[in-house]
Backbone as ProteinMPNN parsed JSONL, in Angstrom:
{"seq_chain_A": "MNLALLLVISYLLGAIPTSVIVGKIARGIDVREHGSGNAGATNTWRVLGWKAGMIVLVLDAGKGVAAATLVPLTHFGHLPFTAPVIAILCGLAAVIGHVFPVYAGFRGGKGVATGAGMLIAIAPIPVGIAIAIFGLSLFLSGMVSLSSLLAVTSVPISIVLLNRFSLAYYHPLLLAITCALALFIIFNHRENIGRILHGNERYMPQVQLWRRFLHR", "coords_chain_A": {"N_chain_A": [[0.831, -1.225, -0.065], [1.8, 1.202, 0.805], [3.765, 1.643, -1.416], [2.131, 1.927, -3.512], [0.871, 4.176, -2.916], [2.706, 5.877, -2.995], [3.384, 5.965, -5.849], [0.766, 6.703, -6.756], [0.862, 9.306, -5.715], [2.892, 10.556, -7.262], [1.984, 9.978, -9.94], [-0.019, 11.814, -9.984], [1.168, 14.272, -9.372], [2.662, 14.379, -12.016], [0.762, 14.585, -13.62], [-0.149, 17.18, -13.535], [-1.302, 19.842, -15.514], [0.641, 21.587, -16.932], [1.349, 23.124, -19.229], [-1.314, 23.772, -20.267], [-2.101, 25.337, -17.905], [-0.224, 27.413, -18.04], [-0.994, 28.448, -20.436], [-3.631, 29.348, -19.925], [-3.242, 31.33, -18.193], [-1.325, 33.177, -19.537], [-2.573, 33.747, -21.907], [-5.115, 33.188, -21.697], [-6.076, 30.929, -23.106], [-6.35, 27.465, -24.139], [-3.897, 25.579, -24.863], [-4.028, 23.359, -26.365], [-5.787, 23.63, -28.243], [-4.841, 24.799, -30.259], [-2.006, 25.358, -32.552], [0.025, 22.464, -32.915], [-1.674, 21.071, -31.274], [-0.817, 19.688, -29.104], [-0.225, 19.148, -25.624], [2.309, 20.307, -24.592], [5.93, 21.366, -24.116], [7.045, 22.216, -26.565], [4.848, 22.887, -28.405], [3.52, 24.713, -26.862], [5.56, 26.799, -26.909], [5.443, 27.509, -29.448], [2.878, 28.53, -29.852], [2.656, 30.326, -27.59], [5.036, 31.641, -27.452], [8.67, 31.753, -26.802], [9.314, 32.284, -24.2], [7.205, 31.423, -22.617], [7.18, 28.743, -23.462], [9.71, 27.863, -22.323], [9.302, 28.22, -19.621], [7.299, 26.057, -19.378], [8.772, 23.981, -20.217], [10.627, 23.731, -18.248], [9.088, 23.363, -16.138], [7.853, 20.886, -16.669], [9.886, 19.051, -16.792], [11.047, 19.366, -14.045], [8.798, 18.055, -12.841], [9.222, 15.595, -13.281], [11.814, 15.05, -12.216], [11.204, 15.729, -9.333], [9.389, 13.687, -8.761], [11.172, 11.488, -8.947], [12.975, 11.972, -7.016], [12.099, 13.598, -4.457], [9.51, 12.41, -3.825], [9.634, 9.827, -3.18], [10.956, 10.293, -0.706], [8.684, 10.726, 1.091], [7.836, 8.45, 2.053], [6.624, 5.975, 4.581], [7.311, 3.377, 6.666], [7.947, 0.117, 5.509], [9.286, -0.677, 2.161], [9.081, -2.41, -0.844], [11.099, -2.478, -2.432], [14.572, -1.671, -3.656], [16.053, 1.788, -3.004], [16.997, 3.061, -5.519], [15.246, 1.58, -7.436], [12.596, 2.424, -6.673], [12.612, 4.986, -7.098], [12.821, 5.033, -9.799], [10.55, 3.704, -10.527], [8.505, 5.71, -9.534], [9.341, 7.894, -11.049], [8.758, 7.129, -13.529], [5.579, 6.673, -13.185], [5.19, 9.535, -12.925], [5.519, 10.233, -15.69], [3.543, 8.765, -16.918], [1.414, 10.323, -15.82], [2.051, 12.684, -16.833], [1.344, 12.384, -19.533], [-1.044, 11.248, -19.884], [-3.056, 12.913, -18.321], [-5.143, 13.1, -15.409], [-6.312, 15.526, -14.419], [-6.777, 16.869, -16.902], [-8.752, 15.854, -18.742], [-7.248, 13.56, -19.661], [-5.756, 14.064, -21.711], [-2.567, 14.902, -22.55], [0.754, 15.876, -22.749], [3.658, 14.646, -24.587], [5.534, 13.296, -23.17], [8.272, 13.616, -23.231], [9.833, 15.602, -21.852], [9.175, 15.501, -19.118], [10.031, 12.848, -18.659], [12.739, 13.33, -19.162], [13.401, 14.622, -17.008], [13.086, 12.784, -14.761], [14.993, 11.167, -15.787], [17.562, 12.689, -15.417], [17.825, 12.849, -12.665], [18.221, 10.321, -12.095], [19.941, 9.066, -13.648], [22.243, 10.764, -14.586], [24.435, 10.93, -16.477], [23.994, 9.458, -18.93], [21.897, 10.997, -19.624], [23.039, 13.598, -20.063], [24.505, 12.928, -22.339], [22.404, 12.397, -24.144], [21.281, 14.911, -24.103], [23.064, 16.394, -25.401], [23.026, 14.974, -27.767], [20.359, 15.822, -28.647], [20.65, 18.63, -28.579], [22.416, 18.97, -30.723], [21.128, 17.879, -32.997], [18.935, 19.331, -33.058], [20.222, 21.755, -33.615], [21.052, 21.116, -36.33], [18.783, 20.22, -37.937], [16.582, 21.8, -36.863], [14.105, 20.529, -35.956], [12.3, 19.614, -33.414], [10.695, 17.386, -33.008], [12.377, 15.31, -34.237], [14.82, 15.434, -33.037], [14.121, 14.962, -30.317], [13.392, 12.259, -30.489], [15.814, 11.113, -31.386], [17.39, 11.72, -29.16], [16.006, 10.354, -26.889], [16.144, 7.656, -27.647], [18.737, 7.397, -27.537], [19.299, 7.144, -24.733], [19.022, 4.383, -23.61], [20.901, 2.934, -25.081], [23.362, 4.346, -24.448], [23.336, 3.619, -21.671], [23.676, 0.761, -21.757], [26.464, 0.607, -23.081], [27.862, 2.189, -21.093], [27.622, 0.828, -18.806], [29.141, -1.477, -19.725], [31.592, -0.739, -20.609], [32.56, 1.059, -18.858], [33.281, 2.426, -15.369], [30.77, 3.098, -14.426], [27.365, 2.079, -13.139], [24.224, 1.026, -13.957], [20.973, 0.165, -12.815], [19.6, -2.946, -14.01], [16.725, -2.555, -14.35], [16.287, 0.126, -14.889], [17.491, 0.154, -17.447], [15.499, -1.486, -18.659], [13.345, 0.07, -18.302], [14.006, 2.547, -19.577], [14.25, 1.734, -22.357], [11.326, 0.847, -22.673], [10.38, 3.484, -22.098], [11.504, 4.744, -24.415], [10.195, 3.59, -26.323], [7.75, 4.117, -25.89], [7.451, 6.84, -26.196], [8.362, 7.231, -28.784], [6.169, 5.829, -30.004], [4.042, 7.769, -29.383], [4.947, 9.753, -30.914], [4.191, 9.096, -33.322], [2.924, 10.292, -35.541], [4.49, 12.47, -36.01], [6.755, 11.112, -37.117], [5.838, 10.301, -39.387], [5.551, 12.611, -40.549], [7.943, 13.385, -40.869], [9.307, 11.449, -42.336], [7.774, 12.02, -44.824], [8.68, 14.66, -45.303], [7.395, 17.015, -44.368], [7.468, 17.859, -41.735], [7.0, 19.999, -39.096], [9.354, 22.718, -38.391], [11.897, 24.719, -36.474], [13.198, 27.289, -37.829], [14.503, 29.35, -36.731], [16.474, 28.168, -34.702], [18.288, 26.903, -36.198], [21.093, 27.938, -36.59], [23.217, 27.718, -38.094], [22.28, 28.195, -40.65], [22.239, 30.914, -41.118], [24.768, 31.808, -41.209], [25.686, 30.735, -43.773], [24.261, 32.275, -45.183], [25.392, 34.723, -45.31]], "CA_chain_A": [[-0.019, -0.114, 0.048], [2.818, 2.386, 0.712], [4.346, 1.923, -2.846], [0.799, 2.354, -4.329], [0.523, 5.552, -2.657], [3.787, 6.725, -3.682], [2.995, 5.862, -7.454], [-0.266, 7.724, -7.132], [1.436, 10.777, -5.555], [3.903, 10.535, -8.52], [1.122, 10.027, -11.234], [-0.617, 13.137, -9.655], [2.46, 15.315, -9.734], [2.941, 14.364, -13.438], [-0.542, 14.887, -14.279], [-0.415, 18.69, -13.425], [-1.079, 20.38, -16.858], [1.527, 22.81, -16.88], [0.978, 23.884, -20.466], [-2.535, 24.345, -20.111], [-2.134, 26.281, -16.931], [0.433, 28.546, -18.554], [-1.718, 29.145, -21.563], [-4.711, 30.044, -19.334], [-2.65, 32.486, -17.325], [-0.651, 34.185, -20.243], [-3.495, 34.468, -22.756], [-6.713, 32.723, -21.649], [-6.4, 29.964, -24.111], [-5.957, 26.063, -24.003], [-2.648, 25.329, -25.92], [-4.17, 22.11, -27.187], [-6.659, 23.915, -29.299], [-3.889, 25.641, -31.134], [-0.729, 24.886, -33.085], [-0.179, 21.011, -33.051], [-2.554, 20.445, -30.285], [-0.304, 18.921, -27.933], [0.012, 19.787, -24.32], [3.751, 20.028, -24.354], [6.701, 22.689, -24.111], [7.207, 22.639, -28.062], [3.615, 23.778, -28.801], [3.42, 26.337, -26.078], [6.679, 27.563, -27.549], [4.831, 27.726, -31.091], [1.507, 29.109, -29.707], [2.783, 31.533, -26.808], [6.485, 32.352, -27.269], [9.763, 31.007, -26.277], [9.434, 32.331, -22.727], [6.101, 30.525, -21.976], [7.791, 27.45, -23.778], [10.874, 27.499, -21.488], [8.432, 28.042, -18.406], [6.557, 24.772, -19.399], [9.74, 23.117, -20.187], [11.561, 23.558, -16.783], [8.191, 22.756, -14.85], [7.303, 19.606, -16.955], [11.123, 18.283, -16.408], [10.589, 19.571, -12.579], [7.726, 17.104, -12.251], [10.2, 14.112, -13.255], [13.009, 15.361, -11.147], [10.422, 15.846, -8.072], [8.742, 12.342, -8.412], [12.153, 10.34, -8.736], [13.696, 12.455, -5.664], [11.293, 14.1, -3.358], [8.473, 11.774, -3.521], [10.317, 8.613, -2.506], [11.335, 10.375, 0.72], [7.659, 10.951, 1.784], [7.202, 7.033, 2.379], [6.758, 5.492, 5.792], [7.273, 2.066, 6.725], [8.86, -0.973, 4.675], [9.056, -0.609, 0.797], [9.589, -3.715, -1.177], [12.238, -2.513, -3.52], [15.432, -0.611, -3.092], [15.786, 3.052, -3.304], [17.088, 3.174, -7.013], [13.864, 0.885, -7.929], [11.451, 3.126, -6.119], [12.941, 6.391, -7.714], [12.44, 4.737, -11.234], [8.971, 3.416, -10.576], [7.755, 6.975, -9.237], [9.488, 8.806, -12.013], [7.775, 6.408, -14.514], [4.181, 6.942, -12.953], [4.908, 11.047, -13.194], [5.662, 10.393, -17.079], [2.295, 8.383, -17.416], [0.685, 11.211, -15.452], [1.994, 13.785, -17.86], [0.891, 12.025, -21.009], [-2.532, 11.214, -19.522], [-3.448, 13.539, -16.901], [-6.534, 13.157, -14.829], [-7.111, 16.906, -14.284], [-7.007, 17.728, -18.1], [-9.433, 14.759, -19.729], [-6.564, 12.724, -20.256], [-4.971, 14.683, -22.955], [-1.451, 15.538, -22.074], [2.024, 15.928, -23.755], [4.365, 13.403, -25.1], [6.238, 12.786, -21.94], [9.709, 13.911, -23.374], [10.561, 16.572, -20.873], [9.126, 14.77, -17.875], [10.874, 11.483, -18.864], [14.117, 13.46, -19.224], [13.421, 14.934, -15.663], [13.279, 11.723, -13.994], [16.431, 10.347, -15.863], [18.37, 13.549, -15.029], [17.764, 12.657, -11.259], [18.615, 9.019, -11.887], [21.015, 8.706, -14.808], [22.804, 12.029, -15.448], [25.577, 10.696, -17.674], [23.39, 9.037, -20.173], [20.98, 11.939, -20.181], [23.898, 14.479, -20.527], [24.659, 12.435, -23.646], [21.19, 12.557, -24.767], [21.001, 16.487, -24.364], [24.142, 16.664, -26.357], [22.468, 14.75, -29.248], [19.334, 16.549, -28.966], [21.158, 19.933, -29.198], [23.103, 18.787, -32.284], [20.066, 17.552, -33.987], [18.053, 20.574, -33.202], [20.945, 22.638, -34.553], [21.214, 20.854, -37.664], [17.596, 19.888, -38.314], [15.319, 22.619, -36.395], [12.852, 19.768, -35.505], [12.155, 19.175, -32.009], [10.347, 15.983, -32.579], [13.388, 14.468, -34.669], [15.782, 15.539, -31.97], [13.521, 14.244, -29.221], [13.419, 10.621, -30.791], [17.335, 10.563, -31.237], [17.878, 11.772, -27.704], [15.355, 9.291, -26.269], [16.454, 6.175, -27.985], [20.37, 7.21, -27.129], [19.776, 6.666, -23.309], [19.308, 2.948, -23.384], [22.327, 2.689, -25.672], [24.379, 4.935, -23.496], [23.493, 2.502, -20.302], [24.45, -0.362, -22.027], [27.622, 1.023, -23.335], [28.424, 2.525, -19.886], [27.489, -0.655, -18.118], [29.929, -2.487, -20.226], [32.838, -0.279, -20.872], [32.975, 2.223, -17.869], [32.949, 1.969, -14.029], [29.435, 3.262, -14.146], [26.717, 1.001, -13.069], [22.81, 1.331, -13.769], [20.203, -1.095, -12.575], [18.789, -3.371, -15.115], [15.372, -1.913, -14.549], [16.647, 1.202, -15.648], [17.596, -0.114, -18.953], [14.084, -1.944, -19.2], [12.163, 1.36, -18.147], [14.264, 3.449, -20.866], [13.65, 0.968, -23.416], [9.972, 1.109, -22.716], [9.977, 4.828, -22.464], [11.69, 5.238, -25.601], [9.351, 3.005, -27.532], [6.508, 4.758, -25.46], [7.593, 8.244, -26.723], [8.317, 6.907, -30.294], [4.674, 5.609, -30.346], [3.298, 9.078, -29.134], [5.415, 10.81, -31.973], [3.97, 8.224, -34.843], [2.273, 11.319, -36.623], [5.619, 13.269, -36.325], [7.576, 10.306, -37.695], [5.101, 10.343, -40.749], [5.737, 13.775, -41.45], [9.536, 13.519, -41.065], [9.313, 10.608, -43.664], [7.273, 12.582, -46.103], [9.256, 16.015, -45.628], [6.723, 18.01, -44.056], [7.381, 18.051, -40.254], [7.299, 21.501, -38.636], [10.802, 22.919, -37.747], [12.135, 26.022, -36.208], [14.306, 27.921, -38.586], [15.248, 30.378, -35.894], [17.567, 27.481, -33.977], [19.489, 26.569, -37.201], [22.013, 29.02, -36.661], [24.353, 27.685, -39.137], [21.804, 28.799, -41.977], [22.599, 32.29, -41.023], [26.526, 31.858, -41.628], [25.659, 30.411, -44.978], [23.481, 33.076, -46.199], [26.048, 35.859, -44.921]], "C_chain_A": [[0.918, 1.11, -0.081], [3.503, 2.682, -0.598], [3.286, 2.425, -3.55], [0.728, 3.778, -4.105], [1.552, 6.324, -3.258], [3.709, 6.954, -5.258], [1.727, 6.799, -7.695], [-0.089, 9.001, -6.897], [2.079, 11.358, -6.855], [2.901, 10.974, -9.791], [0.418, 11.565, -11.148], [-0.184, 14.398, -9.878], [2.579, 15.489, -11.093], [1.982, 14.849, -14.161], [-0.915, 16.643, -14.295], [-0.235, 19.386, -14.73], [-0.541, 21.661, -17.111], [1.248, 23.744, -17.972], [-0.204, 24.691, -20.545], [-2.812, 25.43, -19.192], [-1.504, 27.518, -17.382], [-0.306, 29.238, -19.694], [-2.962, 29.764, -21.061], [-4.197, 31.309, -18.642], [-2.166, 33.598, -18.278], [-1.835, 34.751, -21.257], [-5.068, 33.928, -22.707], [-7.141, 31.621, -22.617], [-6.014, 28.66, -23.644], [-5.163, 25.92, -25.297], [-3.138, 24.247, -26.877], [-5.302, 22.399, -28.09], [-6.053, 24.789, -30.328], [-2.577, 25.001, -31.599], [-1.072, 23.155, -33.547], [-1.108, 20.367, -32.309], [-2.111, 19.777, -29.483], [-0.035, 19.841, -26.807], [1.426, 19.771, -23.929], [4.67, 21.551, -24.306], [6.836, 23.146, -25.585], [6.013, 23.339, -28.503], [3.29, 24.941, -28.115], [4.715, 27.176, -26.594], [6.101, 28.135, -28.84], [3.73, 28.902, -30.829], [1.74, 30.527, -28.904], [4.11, 32.089, -26.806], [7.459, 31.324, -26.912], [9.816, 31.285, -24.756], [8.329, 31.39, -21.951], [6.687, 29.026, -22.186], [8.887, 26.949, -22.818], [10.227, 27.398, -20.018], [7.829, 26.473, -18.456], [7.804, 23.683, -19.536], [10.555, 22.554, -18.749], [10.622, 22.713, -15.965], [7.915, 21.254, -15.398], [8.685, 18.828, -16.345], [10.869, 18.329, -14.723], [9.799, 18.416, -12.151], [8.54, 15.601, -12.213], [11.049, 14.138, -12.17], [12.171, 14.987, -9.643], [10.046, 14.088, -7.795], [9.966, 11.292, -8.304], [12.937, 10.828, -7.43], [12.992, 12.623, -4.526], [10.146, 13.079, -3.03], [8.513, 10.473, -2.663], [10.637, 8.831, -0.971], [10.173, 10.688, 1.485], [7.207, 9.37, 2.366], [7.375, 6.965, 3.931], [6.548, 4.024, 5.542], [8.09, 1.429, 5.704], [8.6, -0.509, 3.386], [9.644, -1.777, 0.091], [10.695, -3.736, -2.088], [13.318, -1.681, -2.884], [15.301, 0.72, -3.641], [15.864, 3.375, -4.814], [15.731, 2.829, -7.755], [12.804, 1.793, -7.928], [11.569, 4.27, -6.878], [12.468, 6.2, -9.292], [11.135, 4.591, -11.449], [8.08, 4.951, -10.392], [7.899, 7.84, -10.163], [8.73, 8.335, -13.145], [6.029, 6.835, -14.356], [4.185, 8.661, -13.211], [4.899, 11.237, -14.887], [4.291, 10.074, -17.391], [1.146, 9.572, -16.943], [0.643, 12.362, -16.506], [1.407, 13.632, -19.062], [-0.812, 11.82, -20.751], [-3.058, 11.53, -18.2], [-4.789, 13.619, -16.453], [-7.335, 14.699, -14.67], [-7.232, 17.399, -15.731], [-7.631, 16.818, -19.033], [-8.223, 13.958, -20.272], [-5.834, 12.98, -21.518], [-3.803, 15.539, -22.574], [-0.407, 15.628, -23.041], [2.328, 14.477, -23.809], [5.392, 12.761, -24.118], [7.78, 12.916, -22.192], [10.408, 14.651, -22.06], [10.565, 15.975, -19.422], [9.896, 13.502, -17.653], [12.377, 11.983, -18.456], [14.508, 14.059, -17.727], [14.017, 14.062, -14.898], [14.645, 11.142, -14.288], [17.557, 11.316, -15.527], [18.631, 13.383, -13.471], [18.38, 11.083, -11.021], [19.755, 8.514, -12.603], [21.64, 10.018, -15.469], [23.526, 11.796, -16.508], [24.857, 10.371, -18.944], [22.327, 10.232, -20.623], [22.083, 13.278, -20.734], [24.361, 14.289, -21.976], [23.655, 12.572, -24.548], [20.997, 14.261, -25.052], [21.826, 16.875, -25.343], [23.656, 16.318, -27.869], [21.411, 15.62, -29.656], [19.733, 18.029, -29.255], [21.827, 20.067, -30.645], [22.03, 18.811, -33.368], [19.252, 18.657, -34.238], [18.659, 21.654, -34.081], [20.838, 22.471, -36.098], [19.853, 20.767, -38.375], [16.479, 20.878, -38.041], [14.169, 21.903, -36.135], [13.208, 19.116, -34.369], [11.809, 17.677, -31.973], [11.526, 14.945, -32.998], [14.527, 14.252, -33.623], [15.331, 14.901, -30.532], [13.675, 12.756, -29.329], [14.792, 10.267, -30.742], [17.887, 10.637, -29.781], [17.27, 10.656, -26.92], [15.851, 7.882, -26.374], [18.092, 6.001, -27.9], [20.325, 6.793, -25.856], [19.946, 5.348, -23.234], [20.638, 2.465, -23.964], [23.336, 3.009, -24.982], [24.589, 3.968, -22.21], [24.138, 1.502, -20.685], [25.825, -0.15, -22.129], [28.364, 1.368, -21.991], [28.62, 1.355, -18.95], [28.844, -1.44, -18.441], [31.455, -1.851, -20.458], [33.402, 0.857, -19.775], [32.787, 1.545, -16.482], [31.423, 2.161, -13.488], [28.622, 1.999, -14.141], [25.189, 1.428, -13.086], [21.982, 0.098, -13.554], [19.491, -1.514, -13.839], [17.393, -2.964, -15.228], [15.398, -0.941, -14.981], [16.772, 1.169, -17.046], [16.195, -0.616, -19.368], [13.287, -0.728, -19.245], [12.732, 2.13, -19.308], [14.027, 2.948, -22.066], [12.238, 1.175, -23.751], [9.673, 2.569, -23.033], [10.258, 5.276, -23.775], [10.737, 4.712, -26.63], [8.072, 3.654, -27.317], [6.447, 6.011, -26.426], [7.745, 8.144, -28.317], [6.747, 6.61, -30.891], [3.928, 6.875, -30.318], [3.722, 10.043, -30.23], [5.026, 9.982, -33.448], [3.722, 9.362, -35.916], [3.483, 12.174, -36.966], [6.574, 12.434, -37.254], [7.037, 10.322, -39.262], [5.522, 11.501, -41.349], [7.198, 13.872, -41.797], [9.672, 12.64, -42.201], [8.929, 11.2, -44.91], [7.816, 14.117, -46.281], [8.692, 17.335, -45.104], [6.36, 18.328, -42.723], [7.853, 19.583, -39.921], [8.658, 21.649, -37.995], [10.816, 24.439, -37.382], [13.592, 26.446, -36.532], [15.294, 28.419, -37.83], [16.637, 29.764, -35.014], [18.472, 26.818, -34.883], [20.315, 27.595, -37.424], [22.889, 28.961, -37.86], [23.699, 28.244, -40.674], [22.174, 30.162, -42.08], [23.962, 32.685, -41.465], [26.318, 31.508, -42.963], [25.035, 31.373, -45.915], [24.271, 34.785, -45.871], [26.862, 36.121, -46.158]], "O_chain_A": [[0.787, 1.922, -0.998], [3.803, 3.841, -0.888], [3.5, 3.415, -4.249], [0.536, 4.548, -5.046], [1.322, 7.314, -3.953], [3.96, 8.038, -5.785], [1.656, 7.545, -8.672], [-0.645, 9.867, -7.573], [1.794, 12.444, -7.36], [2.997, 12.008, -10.451], [0.351, 12.329, -12.11], [-0.781, 15.356, -10.37], [2.613, 16.645, -11.516], [2.177, 15.47, -15.206], [-1.797, 17.177, -14.967], [0.921, 19.556, -15.117], [-1.187, 22.653, -17.451], [0.961, 24.927, -17.787], [-0.253, 25.896, -20.794], [-3.583, 26.344, -19.486], [-2.064, 28.599, -17.196], [-0.234, 30.454, -19.868], [-3.41, 30.707, -21.714], [-4.925, 32.302, -18.623], [-2.443, 34.773, -18.037], [-2.032, 35.956, -21.411], [-5.968, 34.207, -23.498], [-8.318, 31.404, -22.905], [-5.277, 28.674, -22.659], [-5.576, 26.076, -26.446], [-2.736, 24.203, -28.04], [-5.796, 21.456, -28.708], [-6.72, 25.422, -31.146], [-2.129, 24.074, -30.924], [-2.003, 22.715, -34.222], [-1.414, 19.203, -32.568], [-2.926, 19.057, -28.905], [0.301, 21.019, -26.927], [1.713, 19.187, -22.884], [4.135, 22.651, -24.443], [6.751, 24.346, -25.846], [6.184, 24.451, -29.004], [2.866, 25.979, -28.623], [4.593, 28.401, -26.575], [6.387, 29.286, -29.17], [3.702, 29.966, -31.447], [1.263, 31.598, -29.28], [4.293, 33.079, -26.097], [7.126, 30.152, -26.735], [10.399, 30.447, -24.068], [8.549, 30.766, -20.913], [6.685, 28.21, -21.265], [8.973, 25.753, -22.54], [10.635, 26.51, -19.27], [7.975, 25.772, -17.455], [7.729, 22.602, -18.953], [10.916, 21.437, -18.376], [10.946, 21.729, -15.299], [7.75, 20.395, -14.532], [8.514, 18.017, -15.435], [10.498, 17.29, -14.176], [10.124, 17.817, -11.126], [8.466, 14.738, -11.338], [11.003, 13.301, -11.268], [12.533, 14.039, -8.947], [10.394, 13.436, -6.811], [9.791, 10.287, -7.615], [13.543, 9.955, -6.809], [13.197, 11.865, -3.577], [9.88, 12.961, -1.834], [7.744, 10.128, -1.766], [10.623, 7.931, -0.131], [10.431, 10.973, 2.654], [6.224, 9.26, 3.099], [8.128, 7.741, 4.521], [5.904, 3.501, 4.632], [8.886, 2.105, 5.051], [7.576, 0.172, 3.332], [10.762, -2.133, 0.465], [11.204, -4.779, -2.498], [13.146, -1.077, -1.825], [14.572, 0.916, -4.613], [14.899, 3.912, -5.357], [15.186, 3.613, -8.532], [12.127, 2.01, -8.934], [10.517, 4.634, -7.404], [11.851, 7.071, -9.906], [10.534, 5.173, -12.353], [7.102, 5.205, -11.096], [6.977, 8.623, -10.392], [8.037, 9.156, -13.744], [5.362, 7.24, -15.308], [3.154, 9.113, -13.708], [4.361, 12.227, -15.383], [3.682, 10.896, -18.075], [0.121, 9.728, -17.606], [-0.375, 12.884, -16.961], [0.962, 14.604, -19.672], [-1.652, 12.3, -21.513], [-3.392, 10.786, -17.278], [-5.596, 14.231, -17.152], [-8.538, 14.942, -14.768], [-7.85, 18.459, -15.823], [-7.182, 16.854, -20.178], [-8.279, 13.705, -21.475], [-5.383, 12.088, -22.237], [-3.953, 16.731, -22.305], [-0.716, 15.445, -24.219], [1.72, 13.497, -23.379], [5.989, 11.725, -24.409], [8.539, 12.355, -21.403], [11.38, 14.22, -21.439], [11.548, 15.916, -18.683], [10.335, 13.183, -16.548], [13.111, 11.36, -17.689], [15.659, 14.012, -17.292], [15.122, 14.225, -14.38], [15.38, 10.702, -13.405], [18.631, 10.752, -15.323], [19.704, 13.813, -13.048], [18.906, 10.722, -9.968], [20.456, 7.603, -12.163], [21.551, 10.272, -16.67], [23.295, 12.441, -17.531], [25.124, 10.999, -19.969], [21.981, 10.378, -21.795], [21.835, 13.844, -21.798], [24.579, 15.239, -22.728], [23.927, 12.853, -25.715], [20.607, 14.717, -26.128], [21.415, 17.68, -26.178], [23.791, 17.028, -28.865], [21.404, 16.147, -30.769], [19.141, 18.617, -30.16], [21.765, 21.002, -31.443], [22.012, 19.538, -34.362], [18.875, 18.976, -35.365], [18.077, 22.301, -34.952], [20.612, 23.362, -36.917], [19.815, 21.292, -39.488], [15.506, 20.903, -38.795], [13.131, 22.56, -36.06], [14.111, 18.291, -34.23], [12.347, 16.857, -31.229], [11.713, 13.921, -32.343], [15.058, 13.167, -33.387], [16.148, 14.409, -29.753], [14.045, 12.08, -28.369], [15.108, 9.235, -30.149], [18.663, 9.813, -29.295], [18.054, 9.979, -26.255], [15.959, 7.095, -25.433], [18.693, 4.943, -28.091], [21.235, 6.021, -25.555], [21.032, 4.976, -22.788], [21.365, 1.679, -23.356], [24.241, 2.197, -24.789], [25.688, 3.608, -21.788], [25.175, 1.2, -20.094], [26.51, -0.707, -21.27], [29.457, 0.836, -21.796], [29.695, 1.042, -18.438], [29.529, -1.953, -17.556], [32.418, -2.617, -20.461], [34.498, 1.408, -19.873], [32.294, 0.426, -16.339], [30.935, 1.623, -12.494], [28.906, 1.023, -14.836], [24.864, 2.216, -12.197], [22.31, -0.952, -14.107], [18.912, -0.734, -14.595], [16.895, -3.066, -16.349], [14.426, -0.745, -15.711], [16.257, 2.008, -17.785], [15.727, -0.167, -20.414], [12.57, -0.518, -20.223], [11.881, 2.423, -20.147], [13.572, 3.711, -22.918], [11.884, 1.59, -24.855], [8.936, 2.922, -23.953], [9.5, 6.063, -24.342], [10.509, 5.323, -27.675], [7.294, 3.815, -28.258], [5.569, 6.17, -27.274], [7.225, 9.005, -29.027], [6.275, 7.046, -31.941], [3.152, 7.077, -31.252], [3.026, 11.023, -30.498], [5.559, 10.279, -34.517], [4.266, 9.333, -37.02], [3.569, 12.611, -38.114], [7.172, 13.045, -38.14], [7.822, 10.352, -40.21], [5.85, 11.516, -42.535], [7.607, 14.362, -42.85], [10.232, 13.161, -43.166], [9.559, 10.999, -45.948], [7.46, 14.769, -47.263], [9.207, 18.442, -45.261], [5.312, 18.896, -42.415], [8.828, 20.174, -40.385], [9.071, 20.832, -37.172], [10.009, 25.258, -37.82], [14.662, 26.206, -35.971], [16.502, 28.213, -37.951], [17.596, 30.464, -34.686], [19.41, 26.176, -34.412], [20.251, 28.175, -38.508], [23.236, 29.944, -38.515], [24.393, 28.619, -41.619], [22.437, 30.586, -43.206], [24.217, 33.757, -42.014], [27.05, 32.262, -43.604], [25.19, 31.359, -47.137], [23.713, 35.835, -46.19], [27.615, 37.094, -46.208]]}, "name": "protein", "num_of_chains": 1, "seq": "MNLALLLVISYLLGAIPTSVIVGKIARGIDVREHGSGNAGATNTWRVLGWKAGMIVLVLDAGKGVAAATLVPLTHFGHLPFTAPVIAILCGLAAVIGHVFPVYAGFRGGKGVATGAGMLIAIAPIPVGIAIAIFGLSLFLSGMVSLSSLLAVTSVPISIVLLNRFSLAYYHPLLLAITCALALFIIFNHRENIGRILHGNERYMPQVQLWRRFLHR"}
């Protein structure tokens, strides 16, 4: 029961619809009714501007961090798993809450930022590699969706390589969770993948700084 309570708290934390709240406060709108219709930081950026988008990004990532670090500290009594496993499970519950928020008709975001927040707390080195991949891809392509997909798939690959070739050790459950999370996020991006393959995915030319140098 104690573990179930922690998971419920983590889910409810992850389910806080930050983009919807920011949209209502900033302009009195539901961002899910504009742009791509997604309740995430990227669509918030498109609809409300970069400041609102960054606020949502930080808050969504913060939900993952809090679920993996702070929520497990509230437990009482005996827990059936070790602390790293509890952190992983709570973080995963927050991601599920973000994607299927009970407060907002179960229409949430795609889980990238909240998943990244969870992993920052649990596996900072693989996440650092993923952030570098995300930044490079965004710089080259301007597509947040493609960059997110490359970044999220790099995490389990990094975990395998680090466990094999370095002194770092990550729990096998984390590898399983990151694989499942990558598949989950890929599934949530299936429409984006279709647009990428057909060459009509939305992109942000303002982040493709290399284009500015070519046109000088």
